[in-house]
Structures are given as structure tokens and as C-alpha cells.
N, C-alpha and C positions, 0 to 999 in steps of 0.2 A: 742024521748029527754026520758031520764029515769032518774029520778033522778039527773036532771041536767046533766046525760053526753050523748052525742051524742050516736043514735041508731047504729051508724057504727062501735063505739070503741066495744058495745057489741058485734056483728057479727064479729069483727075481735077476740075477747077473747075466743069467743064459734067454730071457725073455730081452733083457736089454742089451745084449749085442747082437739079437735075432733081428731087434727093431733098428739098429745101427748098420748092419747088413743090407736089412731092404730100405732103406732108406736111399743109401747110396746105389743099388745098384737096381732100384726101378727109381730112380730119379726122374722127373719127368722133362721129355727134352722136345717133346714137338706138339704143337698146338693147334685142336680140332681145328681153327679156325683159320688154317693155311690147307685144310685137306680137300675143302671142297670148296662151293662157288659164295661171293661175297656177300654176305648180307648187304642191304639196301632197307632200312626200315619206311622210307620216305614209298617205296615200291611194292613193301610187301603186305602190309595191309591197305584193299583196296579205301578209297574215300567216301565213297557209297555202297550201301550194302542192305538188303533187306529193308526195315522201316526207316534204316537211318543214311542221314546224310550231314555232309561238316558244317559248321555252322560257321559264318565265314564273320560273322559279326563279333563273334567270341574270340579273344585274342587270350589264350593260355598265360600264366602270371609266371612268369623266370623266376626261379630260385635265385634268392641274395647272393650276391657276388663270392664272398667267400665259401655260402654252400656250392654254387657254381664250380668254382675251382675245384673243390675235391671230386663233385661227381667227373669233371673231364681226365681225373688221374683214374678214375675207375671204371669209365666208361668212353670204345670207340663211338659211338652213338648214340642218342636220345631222339624220341621222336613226340609231342605233345600235342594232343589233337582234341576237340571240340563236336561230338557230333548232335544231333536233334533229329527228333522223330515227328510225324505228321501230326503229333500232338501237343508240341512245343515242348518235351520232355529231354531235359538234354545230359549227355553223360560225358566227361572230361577221360580221354583215355593217354597212359602216358606208359609208353618203353624206353627200356637202355636196354642197351646192348656192348658187350665187353667181352673181347677177345680171350682175356687171361681172367679165369674166375677160380685161378690158385688161392692160395691161403693167403695170399699178398694182396689179389686182386678181388675182395669178393662185392658180390651184389649191395647194395647200398638199402638198406631196406627201408621202408616208408613210415614204420614207427621212430626210426631214427631220422627222417628224413624232416616228418612233418614239426618233431619236437623242438626241432634244429629253428624252425622258421616259426615259434611262436604257439603252437596248436597245443593243446591237451590230448593227451589218448585216453578217449574216457570206456574205452572196449577193445581187445584183441581175443580174439580164438581161431582155434584152426576150427576148418569145414571143410565139405567138398561141394562142386555145382557139377550138377548134371549136365553134357553135355551130349552130342548128337554123338560123339567119339567115345566115349566114355564116361566116368568119375573126375574130374580134375580138382586135384587137393591146394585148398586155396586157402589164405590169410584172411580173414575180414576185420578190420577197423574200425572206432568211429572217432575222427580228429573235432575236436570245436576250438572256434577261435572265437572271442566273445561273440555275436549271435548266429554267426556263422557254424552250421553243423554238417558234417563231413560224411554218410559212410564211405568205405574202399573196403573194395577186392580188390586183393592182389598173389599171382602166382609168381616162380621162380623155375628156373630150366636151368642144368648143368647140364653143356653138352647135349644130348639130346636124352635126356631123362629131366622130367618135372618133378618136382620134389617141396615138402615144406621146406623154409628156412631153420637154421639149427641146427640138429644134430644129423638130425637126415641127409642136409645141405653138406654136410662135412663128407658123411660117406660115399656120398655122390662124388665127389671131387679123389678121394681117396680112390676109391675104385677105380678112376680113368688116370690117377697116378701109378698105381701099380701096373698100366698096360703101357707107362713112358709118355701119356701123352697130358694136356696141360687143356682142360676145358675150357669153353667157352661157354656164355651164359647169358640169361636174358632177364630181365624185370617187366612185368608184364601190370597197369594196375590201371582200374576203372573206377572213379568215384563221381557222387553227384552232391548234388545241397538237397539237403531233403533231412529236416528233422524226424518223419518217418520212417526208422529205418529199415522195418519188412517190407515196408514198397519199394524201399530203397534199393536194398538188397535182389528182390523179384526183378525189378526192373534191369539193375547191372547185371543180373545170369539171361535174362531175355538177351539184355546187350552181346553178350558172347556168345550166348550158342548161336546169333545171326553171325557175330563178324566170324568165329571160326569155319560157320557151312560156307561162308562166303569165299574163304581160303582155297588158294590153289595146295596141295597134296604135300607139296615141298614147303612151301607155309604155314602149311598146320605144323608140320614136324617137329619147326623152327619152334613155334609160337605154344606147343600141351606137348612136345615130345616123345617120344613112340611108344610109351608103354602106360599108356593109362590103364587102370584099374575099368573092365569092363561094368557094365549096368547088372544091379543084381535081378 
């Protein structure tokens, strides 16, 4: 008790003052996107790799105009392709890149994007995907619209860090902010039409491994960051 005021109130006041000071002193001013080579999604990922090549007969469905308008405010570039392997299995790849992933311009998560297009999200879980370069933290969803069942695997990057969306994403943004930098970011999504989710996720994992293995070192760092946890 100080001058009749509980000590906890002084502690809370001190915390607020410190937070205000840090917010002003460490306000991000430099965009990470301006510090290195410009991102070109069209050339970042090969059109053919491993057992996969682009299926030119399949044209990805564009989002509804109102949703596309929202995406245009968040992302600088988007890429949508459908790949097919020699067995006729297909994977849809979608990548979105935003040069400003501060609190005002966060990656647009598939949970929201699919729901906005009339899909029901039947499952939503965190997981990891074993790559040749470490364990990739991913989200796995199952979206359904009528008879169409679409298992989805996706992950996000904040600057050169790959992270789960939500709280850890916020921490990554704050870490960049404290250095005075505004991070860029990506959302990478793969999906397939399949009622058997186990087989779908196995196919998607194989696709991701082959894709990542085919990338140049610089492209790989863009897509999966630089800090994957090593394999056990």
C-alpha cells in the first residue's frame, strides 16, 4: 500500500507506461519486403517437379468478387495452380504473398476464406508435416460444400519464420516490430478433392516434400522459413 493505493495498481500503471513507451520507441518503420529481392510467385515454384506437373486442363476457380476485393487489400500477389501426377491424382496449390503482415494486414486464413464461399469446416487441427528440411508446422482442415469434400493443408510465414496462425503468429509479428521492421508474409495452401482424408493428407504431404525439395535455397527460405525444427 502506497499513499492508500494498492501496490498492484502501481504495478499495472508501470506496465502500461512501459508498454506505451515501447510502442512508440519500437514502432515499425522498415518493411522487410524492401530489404531483399522482390518476390515473384510465378517463378518461385517450378511448373514441374518430381512426379508432378501443371494440369493445363484445370482452371482454378476464382473467389467471389467481394472476397477477391478483400484479398487484394491484404496480398500483393497470389498464385493458383493445379498439379497432376502420373497416376492422375491432382493437388491444388495456392500461395498468397503480402508485403505488410503487421496487425492491420494479416494473412487471410482458409478457415475464413472457405466459409465465406459457402463451405462448412468439418475439421480444424494443428499438426506437423515431415519434410527433408525439418518438421513444418501446419493446419489441416476439411471443408465441405454439398458433395464436394476438400481436405486442406496450409501454413503461414511471417518474415523468415514459419508459424502456426493465431497467438504464435502474433508473437512473430511483435518480435519483428520490436526491431523496427514490418514483416512480409505468405500463406501456402494445398488441397485435394477426396472423401478419404487419410489418403488425401498423405498425398498432400508427398506433394509438399517434392515441391520443397525442388526449390532453390532462396525460394525454400521464402516458403518454409529458416527455423524449422529438426526431425526427431
